[in-house]
C-alpha positions as CSV (number, residue, x, y, z in Angstrom):
1,M,-12.4,16.9,-7.0
2,Q,-14.5,17.6,-4.2
3,F,-13.2,17.8,-0.2
4,T,-14.6,15.0,2.1
5,L,-14.4,14.0,5.5
6,N,-13.8,10.6,4.9
7,S,-10.2,9.2,3.9
8,L,-9.6,7.4,1.1
9,E,-9.2,3.8,2.8
10,S,-12.9,4.3,4.7
11,L,-14.8,5.2,0.9
12,A,-13.0,3.1,-0.6
13,R,-14.0,0.4,1.1
14,L,-17.7,1.6,0.7
15,C,-17.6,0.0,-3.0
16,N,-17.3,-3.3,-4.1
17,N,-17.9,-3.4,-7.5
18,F,-14.4,-3.6,-8.9
19,P,-14.1,-4.8,-12.4
20,S,-11.3,-4.9,-13.8
21,L,-9.2,-5.3,-10.8
22,D,-11.5,-8.5,-10.4
23,A,-10.8,-9.1,-13.4
24,H,-7.0,-8.2,-13.7
25,F,-6.4,-10.2,-10.5
26,A,-8.6,-12.3,-10.3
27,D,-8.6,-15.2,-6.7
28,N,-6.2,-12.1,-5.7
29,A,-8.6,-9.4,-5.9
30,S,-9.8,-9.0,-2.2
31,M,-6.1,-8.8,-1.3
32,M,-5.7,-5.9,-3.5
33,R,-8.6,-4.8,-2.7
34,R,-6.9,-3.8,1.0
35,K,-4.7,-1.1,2.2
36,G,-0.7,-2.1,2.4
37,I,1.9,-0.6,3.2
38,F,4.3,1.7,1.2
39,P,8.2,1.8,2.6
40,Y,8.4,6.2,2.3
41,E,12.3,6.6,3.8
42,Y,13.6,3.4,1.9
43,L,12.5,4.8,-1.1
44,T,15.7,7.5,-1.1
45,D,16.6,8.0,-4.9
46,F,14.8,6.6,-8.2
47,S,17.0,3.8,-8.3
48,R,15.3,1.8,-5.7
49,L,12.3,1.9,-7.7
50,N,14.3,-0.3,-10.3
51,E,14.4,-3.2,-7.6
52,T,12.7,-6.3,-8.4
53,S,12.8,-7.8,-4.5
54,L,11.2,-6.6,-1.6
55,P,13.8,-5.1,1.0
56,P,14.9,-6.9,3.9
57,R,12.5,-6.0,7.2
58,E,15.3,-4.5,8.7
59,E,15.5,-1.5,6.0
60,L,11.7,-0.8,6.7
61,Y,11.7,1.8,9.4
62,S,9.8,4.6,10.0
63,M,10.7,7.9,10.5
64,L,7.6,8.8,12.2
65,T,6.5,6.5,15.0
66,D,10.2,5.7,15.1
67,E,9.9,2.0,14.3
68,H,10.9,-1.0,12.7
69,I,8.2,-2.4,10.6
70,T,5.7,-5.6,12.7
71,D,3.7,-8.2,11.3
72,S,0.2,-5.6,13.0
């Protein structure tokens, strides 16, 4: 892999041809292309990966920004 000065997000934004993504997600493909959130601090052990629902908002806290998740 060659070093790039751009973020993965900006590179993905330049691409608009994702046939597998479009075929699998159809109506939600544009949502799947957006940058999402990932609860890094919430994943304290492997058992959390087996959970089938999202955690309560109160448990989504960022030690990096020292704040809870927001809608923005």
